[in-house]
C-alpha positions as CSV (number, residue, x, y, z in Angstrom):
1,M,153.2,96.5,58.9
2,R,149.8,98.9,58.2
3,P,149.2,101.6,60.5
4,C,146.3,101.4,63.1
5,Q,143.8,103.4,60.8
6,L,144.1,101.1,58.2
7,R,141.4,98.2,56.5
8,R,139.7,97.2,59.2
9,K,136.8,99.2,61.3
10,C,137.6,99.2,65.3
11,F,136.4,95.8,67.5
12,V,135.4,96.0,71.1
13,P,133.1,93.6,72.9
14,A,131.4,94.2,75.7
15,C,133.5,92.9,78.8
16,A,130.5,90.8,79.1
17,S,130.2,89.6,75.9
18,R,131.4,86.3,76.1
19,P,133.4,84.1,78.6
20,R,137.0,83.8,79.5
21,P,137.6,80.4,80.4
22,G,140.1,79.6,83.1
23,A,139.8,83.3,84.2
24,F,140.4,84.0,87.8
25,P,137.3,86.2,90.3
26,G,137.9,89.4,90.4
27,D,139.3,89.5,86.9
28,Y,136.8,91.7,84.8
29,E,134.5,94.3,85.9
30,R,131.2,93.9,87.3
31,G,128.6,92.3,85.0
32,C,130.9,90.0,83.3
33,R,130.5,86.2,83.0
34,R,132.2,84.5,85.6
35,P,135.1,82.3,84.3
36,R,134.9,78.7,84.3
37,D,138.1,76.0,84.4
38,P,138.8,75.0,81.0
39,R,139.7,71.5,82.4
40,N,136.1,70.8,83.3
41,G,134.0,73.8,82.5
42,R,132.9,74.5,85.6
43,P,133.1,78.2,87.4
44,D,136.7,78.9,88.7
45,P,136.7,79.5,92.6
46,S,140.5,79.2,93.0
47,G,141.7,82.7,92.7
48,R,145.1,81.9,94.6
49,L,146.8,85.0,92.7
50,G,145.7,87.8,92.7
51,A,146.5,91.1,91.0
52,A,150.2,92.7,90.3
53,A,152.0,95.0,92.2
54,P,151.4,98.7,90.8
55,E,154.0,100.8,89.3
56,P,156.5,102.8,91.2
57,S,155.4,106.1,92.7
58,G,155.6,108.8,89.8
59,G,155.2,106.0,86.8
60,R,158.7,105.5,86.3
61,M,161.5,103.3,87.5
62,R,165.2,103.1,87.0
63,S,166.4,99.6,86.1
64,R,168.6,97.5,87.9
65,N,169.2,100.4,90.9
66,R,165.8,102.1,92.0
67,L,163.8,100.7,94.7
68,A,160.0,102.2,94.3
69,V,157.4,102.1,97.1
70,L,153.4,102.9,97.0
71,G,150.9,102.2,99.0
72,G,152.9,99.7,101.0
73,I,153.3,98.1,97.4
74,V,156.8,97.0,96.4
75,L,158.5,96.5,93.3
76,A,162.4,95.3,93.5
77,A,165.2,94.2,91.1
78,A,167.7,94.1,93.9
79,V,169.6,90.7,94.3
80,V,169.5,89.5,98.3
81,T,172.2,86.6,98.7
82,G,171.8,86.0,94.9
83,V,168.2,85.6,94.7
84,A,166.1,88.6,93.2
85,T,163.4,89.7,95.2
86,A,160.1,89.0,93.9
87,L,157.4,90.7,92.9
88,V,155.4,91.2,96.2
89,R,151.9,92.9,96.8
90,D,149.7,93.5,100.1
91,G,147.6,90.2,100.5
92,S,149.4,87.9,98.2
93,T,150.2,84.5,100.3
94,A,153.4,82.9,101.0
95,E,153.2,80.8,98.1
96,D,152.4,83.6,95.9
97,A,155.7,85.6,97.3
98,G,158.0,83.1,96.9
99,A,156.5,81.8,93.1
100,L,159.7,80.3,91.5
101,Y,159.1,82.3,88.5
102,L,158.9,85.1,90.7
103,D,162.8,84.5,91.5
104,A,165.2,85.6,89.1
105,G,168.1,84.0,90.7
106,Q,166.4,80.5,89.2
107,P,167.4,79.7,85.3
108,V,165.0,80.8,82.9
109,E,163.7,77.0,81.7
110,S,162.8,76.7,85.1
111,R,161.0,80.1,85.9
112,V,159.1,79.5,82.4
113,A,158.0,76.0,83.4
114,D,156.9,77.0,86.7
115,L,154.9,80.1,85.6
116,L,153.6,77.8,82.6
117,G,152.1,75.5,85.4
118,R,149.9,77.8,86.7
119,M,148.4,79.4,83.8
120,T,145.0,78.8,82.4
121,L,144.1,78.9,78.8
122,A,143.1,82.2,78.8
123,D,146.4,83.5,80.3
124,K,148.0,81.5,77.5
125,I,146.0,83.0,74.9
126,G,146.6,86.4,75.8
127,Q,150.0,86.3,76.1
128,M,149.7,84.9,72.3
129,T,148.0,88.0,71.5
130,Q,149.1,91.4,70.7
131,A,146.9,94.5,69.7
132,E,147.3,97.8,68.4
133,R,147.7,100.7,71.2
134,V,144.7,102.8,70.1
135,K,142.6,99.7,71.1
136,V,143.6,99.9,74.8
137,A,145.3,102.9,75.3
138,G,142.9,104.9,76.2
139,D,140.7,102.3,78.8
140,P,144.3,99.9,79.7
141,H,142.0,97.7,81.8
142,L,141.2,96.0,78.3
143,V,145.0,95.0,78.9
144,T,144.0,93.4,81.9
145,E,141.0,91.7,80.6
146,W,142.2,90.4,77.4
147,R,145.4,89.0,79.3
148,L,147.6,90.8,76.4
149,G,150.8,89.7,76.1
150,S,152.2,92.6,73.9
151,V,150.7,95.8,72.6
152,L,152.0,97.3,69.3
153,S,152.1,101.0,68.2
154,G,151.5,101.0,63.8
155,G,153.1,102.9,62.0
156,G,151.8,106.8,62.8
157,S,150.2,105.4,65.8
158,V,151.3,107.7,68.4
159,P,150.0,109.1,71.7
160,D,149.1,113.1,71.9
161,P,151.3,114.5,72.3
162,N,154.2,112.9,70.4
163,T,156.7,113.4,73.0
164,P,158.9,111.2,74.8
165,Q,157.3,111.5,78.2
166,A,153.9,110.8,76.5
167,W,155.4,107.6,75.5
168,V,156.6,106.7,78.5
169,D,153.7,107.3,80.8
170,M,151.3,105.5,78.0
171,I,153.7,102.5,78.3
172,N,153.7,102.6,82.1
173,S,149.8,103.0,82.1
174,L,149.7,99.5,79.8
175,Q,152.1,97.7,82.1
176,R,150.2,98.7,85.3
177,A,147.3,97.2,83.5
178,A,149.8,94.0,82.8
179,L,150.7,93.4,86.1
180,A,147.1,93.4,87.3
181,T,146.6,90.3,85.8
182,P,146.5,87.3,88.0
183,L,150.1,85.9,87.3
184,R,151.5,89.5,87.0
185,I,153.1,89.0,83.5
186,P,154.6,92.0,82.2
187,L,153.8,93.0,78.4
188,L,155.8,93.5,75.5
189,Y,156.0,96.8,73.4
190,G,156.6,96.7,70.2
191,I,156.9,99.1,66.9
192,D,158.7,99.5,63.7
193,A,161.8,101.3,64.8
194,V,163.8,100.7,61.1
195,H,165.8,103.6,60.9
196,G,166.1,104.9,64.6
197,N,162.8,105.5,66.5
198,G,161.3,107.3,63.8
199,N,157.4,107.2,65.1
200,V,158.6,109.5,68.3
201,H,159.0,112.9,67.1
202,G,162.9,114.5,68.1
203,S,164.3,111.1,68.1
204,T,167.1,110.8,65.6
205,V,166.6,109.5,62.4
206,F,169.4,107.4,60.6
207,P,169.7,106.4,56.8
208,H,167.7,103.7,55.7
209,N,169.3,100.1,55.3
210,V,170.0,100.5,51.7
211,G,172.7,103.3,52.7
212,L,174.1,101.7,55.3
213,G,174.3,98.8,53.1
214,A,176.3,101.3,50.9
215,G,178.5,102.1,53.5
216,R,179.4,98.1,54.1
217,D,180.8,98.9,57.9
218,P,179.1,96.1,60.2
219,R,180.7,98.0,62.9
220,L,178.5,101.6,62.1
221,V,175.4,99.4,61.5
222,E,175.6,98.1,65.1
223,Q,176.3,101.3,66.5
224,V,173.5,102.7,64.6
225,Y,171.0,100.1,65.8
226,Q,172.8,100.2,69.1
227,A,171.4,103.9,69.0
228,T,168.3,103.1,68.2
229,A,167.7,100.6,71.0
230,R,168.4,103.6,73.5
231,E,166.2,105.9,72.2
232,M,163.6,103.1,72.2
233,L,164.5,102.4,75.5
234,A,164.3,106.1,76.7
235,T,160.6,106.2,75.4
236,G,159.8,103.0,76.7
237,I,159.8,100.5,73.7
238,R,161.6,97.0,74.3
239,W,160.7,95.2,71.0
240,D,161.9,96.4,67.4
241,F,160.0,95.2,64.5
242,A,163.5,95.2,63.0
243,P,166.0,94.7,61.3
244,C,164.5,93.7,57.4
245,V,166.9,91.1,56.4
246,C,165.4,90.6,53.3
247,V,167.7,90.6,49.9
248,S,165.9,93.3,47.5
249,R,165.9,91.5,44.1
250,D,163.8,93.9,42.4
251,E,164.2,97.5,42.0
252,R,160.3,98.0,41.5
253,W,159.3,97.0,45.0
254,G,158.4,99.6,47.4
255,R,160.5,98.0,50.3
256,A,163.8,97.9,48.5
257,F,165.3,100.8,50.6
258,E,164.6,98.4,53.5
259,S,167.1,96.2,52.2
260,F,170.7,96.0,53.1
261,G,171.6,95.5,49.1
262,E,170.6,92.5,46.9
263,D,173.4,90.2,47.9
264,P,172.5,87.4,50.5
265,A,175.8,87.6,51.9
266,L,175.8,91.5,52.3
267,A,172.3,91.5,54.2
268,G,173.2,88.8,56.2
269,R,176.6,90.7,57.4
270,L,174.8,93.9,58.1
271,G,171.7,92.3,59.4
272,G,173.5,90.5,62.0
273,A,175.5,93.6,63.3
274,A,171.9,95.2,63.4
275,V,170.7,92.4,65.5
276,D,173.5,92.8,67.8
277,G,173.4,96.3,67.6
278,L,169.5,95.9,69.4
279,Q,169.9,92.9,71.8
280,K,173.2,93.7,73.3
281,N,171.9,97.3,74.4
282,G,168.5,95.3,75.9
283,V,165.9,95.6,72.8
284,I,164.5,92.4,71.4
285,A,165.1,92.3,67.4
286,T,162.9,90.9,64.7
287,V,164.5,89.6,61.4
288,K,161.8,90.2,58.9
289,H,159.8,89.0,56.6
290,Y,160.5,85.3,56.8
291,A,161.3,84.6,53.9
292,G,161.5,85.9,50.3
293,D,160.1,89.1,50.1
294,G,162.8,90.3,48.1
295,D,162.1,88.0,45.8
296,T,158.8,88.2,44.6
297,E,157.8,88.4,40.7
298,Y,156.4,91.4,39.2
299,G,152.7,91.5,39.2
300,T,152.0,88.9,41.8
301,G,151.4,91.4,44.4
302,D,148.8,90.9,47.2
303,S,146.3,93.6,48.3
304,D,146.3,95.1,45.4
305,Y,149.5,95.9,45.3
306,A,152.3,95.2,41.8
307,I,155.0,92.8,43.8
308,D,154.6,93.6,47.2
309,Q,153.4,90.6,49.0
310,G,153.7,88.6,46.2
311,V,154.8,85.2,44.7
312,T,158.9,84.2,45.4
313,V,158.8,81.5,42.5
314,T,161.8,79.7,43.1
315,S,163.6,76.3,43.8
316,R,164.6,74.9,47.1
317,A,168.2,75.6,46.4
318,D,167.9,79.1,45.0
319,F,165.9,80.1,48.0
320,D,168.2,78.7,50.6
321,R,171.0,80.6,48.8
322,V,169.4,83.9,48.2
323,D,166.3,84.4,50.5
324,L,167.0,82.4,53.2
325,A,170.7,82.7,53.7
326,P,170.5,85.7,55.9
327,Y,168.1,84.4,58.4
328,V,170.8,81.6,59.0
329,S,173.1,83.8,60.1
330,A,170.6,85.6,62.3
331,V,169.6,82.7,63.9
332,T,172.5,80.3,64.4
333,E,175.4,83.5,64.9
334,H,173.4,86.5,66.5
335,G,170.5,84.3,68.8
336,V,167.8,86.5,67.5
337,R,164.6,86.4,69.5
338,S,162.3,86.9,66.9
339,V,161.3,86.5,63.4
340,M,158.3,87.5,61.5
341,P,157.0,85.7,58.5
342,S,156.5,87.5,55.0
343,Y,153.0,88.2,54.0
344,S,154.2,87.0,50.3
345,S,153.7,83.1,49.2
346,V,156.7,80.7,47.8
347,D,156.0,78.6,45.0
348,W,158.6,76.1,44.4
349,T,159.4,75.2,40.9
350,E,160.3,71.3,42.0
351,D,156.8,70.3,42.0
352,G,155.7,72.8,39.0
353,T,154.1,76.3,39.4
354,G,151.2,77.8,40.3
355,N,150.3,76.2,44.0
356,P,152.3,78.7,45.8
357,V,151.7,78.8,49.7
358,K,151.6,81.5,52.0
359,M,154.7,82.1,54.2
360,H,152.0,82.8,57.6
361,A,151.0,79.2,56.7
362,D,153.9,77.7,55.6
363,R,154.5,74.8,58.4
364,E,157.4,73.4,56.2
365,L,159.3,76.8,56.5
366,I,158.4,78.0,59.9
367,T,158.3,74.8,61.9
368,G,160.1,72.4,59.9
369,K,163.6,74.7,58.5
370,L,163.3,77.7,61.3
371,K,162.4,76.0,64.2
372,G,163.7,72.5,63.0
373,D,166.7,72.4,61.3
374,L,168.0,75.8,62.3
375,G,167.1,75.5,65.7
376,F,165.7,78.6,66.5
377,D,164.5,79.3,70.2
378,G,162.5,83.0,70.1
379,F,159.2,83.2,68.6
380,V,157.5,84.0,65.7
381,I,155.3,86.5,65.5
382,T,152.7,87.8,62.5
383,D,152.9,90.6,60.4
384,W,149.9,92.8,60.9
385,E,147.0,90.6,60.2
386,G,149.1,88.2,58.4
387,I,146.2,85.4,59.4
388,H,143.7,87.2,57.7
389,Q,145.2,87.1,54.3
390,L,145.5,83.3,54.7
391,P,142.7,81.5,52.4
392,S,139.7,80.6,54.7
393,T,137.7,77.3,54.5
394,D,134.8,78.7,56.2
395,P,131.5,79.9,55.3
396,D,131.4,83.4,53.3
397,G,130.7,86.3,55.6
398,T,132.7,84.7,58.9
399,P,134.4,87.3,60.8
400,E,138.3,87.6,60.3
401,P,140.4,85.9,61.5
402,T,138.4,82.9,61.2
403,P,138.7,79.6,62.7
404,S,140.2,78.2,59.6
405,Q,143.2,80.7,59.6
406,V,143.7,80.6,63.2
407,R,144.3,76.7,63.0
408,A,146.4,77.8,60.0
409,G,148.7,80.1,61.4
410,V,149.5,78.2,64.7
411,G,149.9,74.9,63.0
412,A,152.2,76.5,60.9
413,G,153.9,77.3,64.0
414,I,153.4,80.7,64.5
415,D,153.4,82.0,68.5
416,M,152.2,85.2,68.7
417,F,149.9,87.1,66.2
418,M,149.5,90.4,65.6
419,E,145.9,91.4,66.1
420,P,145.7,95.2,66.2
421,H,141.8,95.6,65.8
422,T,140.7,92.1,66.3
423,A,142.3,90.8,69.3
424,P,139.0,89.8,71.6
425,R,138.0,87.9,68.1
426,F,141.5,85.8,67.5
427,Q,141.0,85.2,71.3
428,E,137.5,83.5,71.0
429,V,138.2,81.3,68.0
430,L,141.5,80.0,69.5
431,E,139.5,79.1,72.5
432,A,137.1,77.6,70.6
433,E,139.8,75.3,68.3
434,V,142.0,74.5,71.8
435,D,138.5,73.5,73.3
436,A,137.2,71.2,70.4
437,G,140.8,69.7,69.9
438,R,141.2,70.9,66.5
439,I,144.4,72.7,68.0
440,G,146.3,70.8,70.4
441,T,147.3,72.1,73.7
442,D,150.9,71.1,73.3
443,R,151.2,73.6,70.6
444,I,149.8,76.7,72.5
445,D,152.4,75.3,75.3
446,D,155.3,75.5,73.0
447,A,154.4,79.2,71.6
448,V,154.2,80.4,75.3
449,R,157.2,78.6,76.8
450,R,158.9,80.7,73.8
451,I,157.4,83.6,74.6
452,L,157.9,83.7,78.3
453,A,161.6,82.4,77.9
454,V,162.3,85.7,75.8
455,K,160.6,88.2,78.7
456,F,162.6,86.5,81.3
457,R,165.8,86.4,79.7
458,L,165.1,90.4,78.3
459,G,164.5,90.9,82.5
460,L,161.2,92.4,81.8
461,F,159.8,90.4,85.1
462,E,162.5,92.4,87.3
463,N,162.4,95.7,85.5
464,P,159.0,96.2,83.7
465,Y,158.6,100.1,84.1
466,A,159.9,102.4,81.7
467,T,162.4,105.5,82.8
468,L,162.9,108.6,80.8
469,G,165.8,108.7,78.8
470,D,167.2,111.1,76.6
471,V,167.0,111.0,72.7
472,R,168.6,112.5,69.6
473,G,171.6,113.5,71.8
474,T,174.8,115.1,70.8
475,E,176.6,111.5,70.2
476,H,173.5,110.2,68.5
477,R,173.1,113.0,66.0
478,A,177.1,113.0,65.4
479,L,176.6,109.4,64.4
480,A,174.0,109.8,62.0
481,R,175.9,112.7,60.4
482,T,178.5,109.8,59.9
483,A,176.5,107.3,58.4
484,A,175.0,109.5,55.8
485,A,178.1,110.8,54.9
486,R,179.1,106.8,54.6
487,S,176.1,106.0,52.5
488,Q,177.0,108.5,49.6
489,V,178.1,106.4,46.8
490,L,179.6,108.4,44.0
491,L,178.7,107.3,40.5
492,K,180.8,110.0,38.4
493,N,183.0,112.5,38.9
494,S,184.4,113.8,35.6
495,G,187.2,116.3,35.8
496,D,187.0,115.8,39.6
497,V,184.6,118.4,40.1
498,L,183.8,116.9,43.9
499,P,185.0,117.9,46.3
500,L,183.7,121.1,46.3
501,A,185.5,124.3,46.8
502,A,184.7,125.9,50.2
503,D,184.5,129.3,48.9
504,A,182.6,128.4,45.6
505,K,179.4,130.2,44.2
506,I,177.0,127.8,44.2
507,Y,173.5,127.6,43.1
508,V,171.4,124.9,44.9
509,A,168.1,123.6,43.1
510,G,165.7,120.8,43.2
511,R,162.9,119.6,45.5
512,N,165.1,117.4,48.0
513,A,167.6,119.9,48.8
514,D,165.6,121.3,51.6
515,D,162.8,118.8,52.2
516,I,163.9,116.8,55.3
517,G,160.7,114.6,55.1
518,N,162.2,113.5,51.5
519,Q,165.0,112.6,52.6
520,A,164.4,110.9,55.8
521,G,161.8,108.9,53.5
522,G,159.2,106.2,54.7
523,W,158.4,104.7,58.2
524,T,159.4,108.5,59.3
525,I,156.5,109.8,61.7
526,D,153.7,108.2,59.7
527,W,153.6,104.6,58.2
528,Q,154.6,105.9,54.7
529,G,156.3,108.8,55.9
530,R,155.6,112.2,55.2
531,N,157.3,115.1,52.7
532,G,158.0,118.8,54.5
533,D,159.3,119.9,57.5
534,I,158.3,116.8,59.9
535,I,161.3,116.1,62.5
536,P,164.1,118.2,63.8
537,G,167.4,117.9,62.0
538,A,169.3,119.5,58.8
539,T,168.3,119.5,55.6
540,I,171.0,118.7,52.6
541,L,170.8,122.8,51.9
542,D,171.3,123.4,55.8
543,G,174.0,121.0,55.4
544,I,175.8,123.0,52.7
545,R,175.7,126.2,54.8
546,E,176.6,124.9,57.7
547,V,179.7,123.3,55.9
548,A,180.8,125.9,53.9
549,P,180.0,129.2,55.3
550,G,182.6,130.9,52.9
551,A,180.5,130.0,50.1
552,T,178.2,132.0,48.5
553,V,174.6,129.6,48.0
554,T,171.7,130.6,45.9
555,Y,168.8,128.5,46.3
556,S,165.9,127.8,44.2
557,A,163.8,124.7,44.4
558,D,162.5,124.8,41.1
559,A,165.5,126.5,39.1
560,S,163.1,129.9,38.6
561,A,165.9,132.3,40.3
562,P,168.5,133.1,37.7
563,V,171.5,130.8,37.6
564,G,174.1,133.2,35.9
565,G,177.3,134.0,37.9
566,S,177.5,131.0,40.0
567,D,180.5,128.3,39.3
568,V,178.4,125.1,40.7
569,G,175.4,124.1,40.3
570,V,174.1,121.0,42.9
571,V,170.8,119.8,42.1
572,V,169.0,117.5,44.6
573,V,165.8,115.3,43.0
574,G,164.6,112.1,43.8
575,E,161.7,110.3,45.4
576,T,158.9,111.8,47.8
577,P,158.5,109.2,50.9
578,Y,156.5,106.0,50.7
579,A,156.6,102.2,52.4
580,E,155.2,98.5,51.8
581,G,152.4,98.7,49.0
582,F,152.0,102.1,47.6
583,G,155.7,102.2,47.4
584,D,155.7,99.9,44.3
585,V,156.0,101.0,41.0
586,G,153.0,100.4,39.3
587,S,150.8,100.2,42.5
588,A,148.2,102.5,43.4
589,T,149.1,106.0,45.0
590,W,148.7,106.8,48.7
591,T,145.9,108.7,48.7
592,R,146.0,109.7,52.4
593,G,149.7,111.3,51.7
594,T,150.6,114.9,50.3
595,E,150.1,115.9,46.9
596,E,153.6,115.1,46.3
597,Q,153.5,111.4,48.2
598,K,150.5,110.7,45.3
599,E,152.5,110.8,42.1
600,P,152.7,107.7,40.4
601,K,156.0,105.5,42.0
602,S,158.5,105.2,39.0
603,L,162.4,104.5,38.3
604,T,163.0,107.8,36.4
605,L,162.9,111.3,37.6
606,R,159.6,113.2,37.3
607,P,159.7,115.3,35.0
608,A,160.1,118.4,36.8
609,D,163.1,116.8,38.3
610,R,164.6,116.2,35.1
611,A,163.5,119.6,33.7
612,V,165.4,121.4,36.4
613,V,168.4,119.1,36.2
614,S,168.4,120.1,32.2
615,K,168.3,123.8,33.3
616,V,170.8,124.0,35.8
617,C,173.6,121.5,34.2
618,G,172.9,123.9,31.2
619,A,173.5,127.2,32.7
620,V,176.8,126.6,34.7
621,A,180.1,125.3,34.0
622,E,180.0,122.3,36.5
623,C,177.2,120.3,37.5
624,V,176.8,118.0,40.5
625,V,172.9,116.0,40.7
626,L,172.3,114.5,44.0
627,I,169.5,111.4,44.1
628,V,167.4,111.5,47.2
629,S,165.9,108.0,46.8
630,G,165.0,104.9,48.5
631,R,166.0,103.0,45.0
632,P,168.3,103.7,41.7
633,Q,166.7,106.2,39.3
634,V,167.2,105.5,35.4
635,I,169.5,108.5,34.5
636,S,171.1,107.5,31.5
637,D,169.7,109.5,29.0
638,Q,170.9,112.9,31.1
639,L,174.3,111.2,32.5
640,G,175.9,113.6,29.6
641,E,174.9,116.9,30.9
642,I,176.0,115.8,34.4
643,D,179.5,115.9,35.7
644,A,178.9,114.8,39.1
645,L,176.3,112.1,39.9
646,V,175.8,111.2,43.4
647,A,173.4,108.2,44.9
648,S,172.3,109.8,48.1
649,W,169.6,106.8,49.1
650,L,167.9,108.3,52.1
651,P,170.3,109.6,54.4
652,G,167.7,110.5,57.6
653,S,167.8,113.9,59.5
654,E,171.4,114.6,59.4
655,G,172.0,116.4,56.2
656,G,175.5,117.5,57.3
657,G,176.6,114.5,56.5
658,V,175.8,114.7,52.7
659,A,177.5,118.1,52.7
660,D,180.6,116.9,54.5
661,V,181.7,114.7,51.3
662,L,180.4,117.0,49.1
663,F,183.2,119.6,50.7
664,G,185.9,117.0,51.1
665,R,185.5,117.1,54.8
666,R,184.9,113.4,54.8
667,P,185.5,111.0,51.7
668,F,183.5,109.3,49.5
669,T,183.3,105.8,50.4
670,G,180.2,104.4,49.6
671,R,179.6,101.5,47.2
672,L,176.4,100.1,45.5
673,P,174.8,97.9,47.5
674,M,172.0,97.1,44.6
675,S,173.2,97.2,40.5
676,W,172.0,100.7,39.2
677,P,170.1,99.8,35.9
678,D,170.6,101.5,32.6
679,S,167.1,101.2,31.7
680,V,163.9,100.5,33.1
681,K,163.3,97.7,30.7
682,Q,166.6,95.9,32.2
683,V,165.0,95.6,35.3
684,P,165.3,93.4,37.3
685,V,169.1,93.4,37.1
686,N,171.1,91.7,39.9
687,V,174.7,90.7,40.1
688,G,175.1,87.1,39.0
689,D,172.5,87.2,36.5
690,R,173.2,86.5,32.6
691,G,174.1,89.1,30.4
692,Y,174.7,91.4,33.4
693,E,174.9,95.0,31.9
694,P,174.1,97.6,34.4
695,L,174.9,101.1,33.9
696,F,176.9,100.9,37.2
697,P,177.4,97.3,38.5
698,Y,177.2,96.3,42.2
699,G,179.6,97.5,44.2
700,W,180.7,100.5,42.1
701,G,181.7,103.5,44.2
702,L,184.3,106.3,43.2
703,R,186.4,107.1,45.9
704,T,187.8,110.7,46.5
705,M,190.7,111.9,48.8
706,A,192.4,108.4,48.6
707,S,195.6,106.5,47.2
708,P,194.3,104.9,44.1
709,D,194.3,101.1,44.1
710,A,193.4,98.0,41.8
711,R,190.0,98.6,42.3
712,D,190.0,102.6,41.4
713,A,191.9,101.8,38.5
714,A,189.2,99.8,37.3
715,Q,186.4,102.3,37.8
716,E,188.6,104.8,36.2
717,K,189.1,103.0,32.9
718,A,185.1,101.8,32.9
719,A,184.1,105.4,33.5
720,G,186.5,106.6,30.7
721,G,184.6,104.0,28.3
722,R,187.5,101.8,27.4
723,A,186.5,98.5,29.8
724,P,186.2,95.5,27.7
725,D,182.3,94.2,27.1
726,G,181.1,92.4,29.7
727,W,183.6,94.3,32.4
728,Q,180.6,94.9,34.8
729,Q,180.2,91.3,35.4
730,R,183.6,90.6,36.2
731,F,184.0,94.2,38.4
732,A,180.9,92.8,40.6
733,E,182.6,89.3,40.8
734,A,185.5,91.2,42.3
735,Q,183.5,93.0,44.7
736,L,181.8,89.4,45.6
737,A,185.6,88.1,46.1
738,E,186.5,90.9,48.2
739,E,183.1,90.9,50.6
740,S,184.2,87.3,51.3
741,G,187.5,87.8,52.3
742,D,189.1,86.7,48.9
743,T,191.1,90.2,48.5
744,A,193.7,88.1,46.1
745,K,191.0,87.1,43.7
746,A,189.4,90.8,44.1
747,T,192.6,92.5,43.1
748,T,193.2,90.4,40.4
749,L,190.2,90.8,38.7
750,W,190.4,94.3,39.5
751,T,193.9,94.5,37.7
752,R,192.8,92.3,34.6
753,L,190.0,94.9,34.3
754,A,192.6,98.1,34.6
755,N,194.8,96.9,32.0
């Protein structure tokens, strides 16, 4: 999603600008038009349900174990003789106080049916609407007026100050407004916590998914997302727009780092673990971007991007095998509760290319495949203004979203609409389309039923408010450090240069050695990330000094300091932060970023980085190069200068994990989750391609501190240049066999390569 500041001007209608059919008396400020009954168009005098219970005293409530009283208003989640106490307020009728949907002891299906039967069209449309915090945080009454079902923070959209307490206070104020609606339906707050709760300053920042893919440990992934869930809950956030279970098939894509890898089985296995880590700990997971966003063709990108939001040209069989597979497991095995469609399009080869369909309008894949064939019973949420990209049949100049865009999205099966700055416009259009009979009420009810079921299952009605908790605790920092160490992939290690001696004289150089923003990557504090000292934590240089206090360390980012006298050089180079769109190789640069971020994106090191590598590696006896990046960087022409080469990916806030493997506190165990190309012309390169000959194949990763096995022997032979032509394909096949559980086949293939 884009941050709240982009693309559209803010749109805040006056409260009296239009009626809200079906709303109840007292719902709006004075001067607003009186609501009407959607069934007959007449003013609705009922007002049978009043405002919700205010938040507990102090603005926070401890889940399941705290009873708060404020001004005679009671909010309880206690269970009395098997029936949870309902939300009660002064002035409620006996009917209201005993409403079935407020009884936590009732089955979810019964609660949903009861609540749905009480809702007006305005209530239902409100549940289908998600607005950005910048539109409502300053005036929470708008949440009440628009009856919003959800609010989100786009990348970089944060309260001021950006502290955990400020997040809790903001979200609770919005929740109070939601509970002031007639039916007291709590809202869901969503955010992109794609590698820890990275929008919140002070949170633990974990390695991005590409690094977790290198670790290949579902249990570790589940632990990382469990920690993410706990730090989200500590700031009041119950919904994560993660994990990305995309299968990255082109290294030029700016979201490659959000993918667990190029193999659908790996993406599905680790993506499922991420879903479990979130949802077993009280946070709704969202698998995205359904489907094929990592498999689009270069040059087809939308919104002036090179590949992002482009077109996946494929057969249905290949689509199911590559792009859809991770979603199947997420839905059928892990019970994910939310799915986000992709901005991209799919163009089936069976009927001839040239007629792509945007995923946000693809009824076949959303309603037919996802909800029908897979039995998905959660809800579908658009991406940021996702339906605004759909073709419109309305007259030129019609404000977005246009009626035809809304019809297409709702008709495709989308349930909730992320309309950051245009929520009132969306609601107005949807209401008109329903009134005109162009959108059926059964489709509206299906969408709302799905949303409500998720809220009930989450326990949101019983525990709507947030309580401040701990972020970046000792346990989570240790976990992030472990994940960073496990993500490191040793690509080359001539002469067993690694691990380094703890008392060595070390010359450290490179712009990414002491830049925590660069090692954290995109979706950290800002949408596109930011280089520099932006979050608490340890840089790789900090980690080296901590892990090897007996070493003599000289640091020079540009290698301008004298190199002489050092035993070994450690050069840390690579990319600066980016995210979707602007991270594509060949796309326009991110003009709002730092000067370093404005550099053109490439699959090769920047000239200054190359110069530092050559200078240091030419002046020391042993040279180690670490590439901090969200995707492979072509370095074949400098490989001869380098003794040890490490793919460090984007390790996050705990650079000590990188130092741990450099000095042998932990072994190198990581394996490539995506093929490492030999040249730019070779891109895209993926396991299974015809003529598959990357520099390092899928699954490659040298080990340290381990007893050699058949895999190690095969790698040693290949590293020495003694492997037969085409060895990369056989090596990758062995890796895939091992990951599928066929260890006998894997061992046989590696043994043949080794011999």
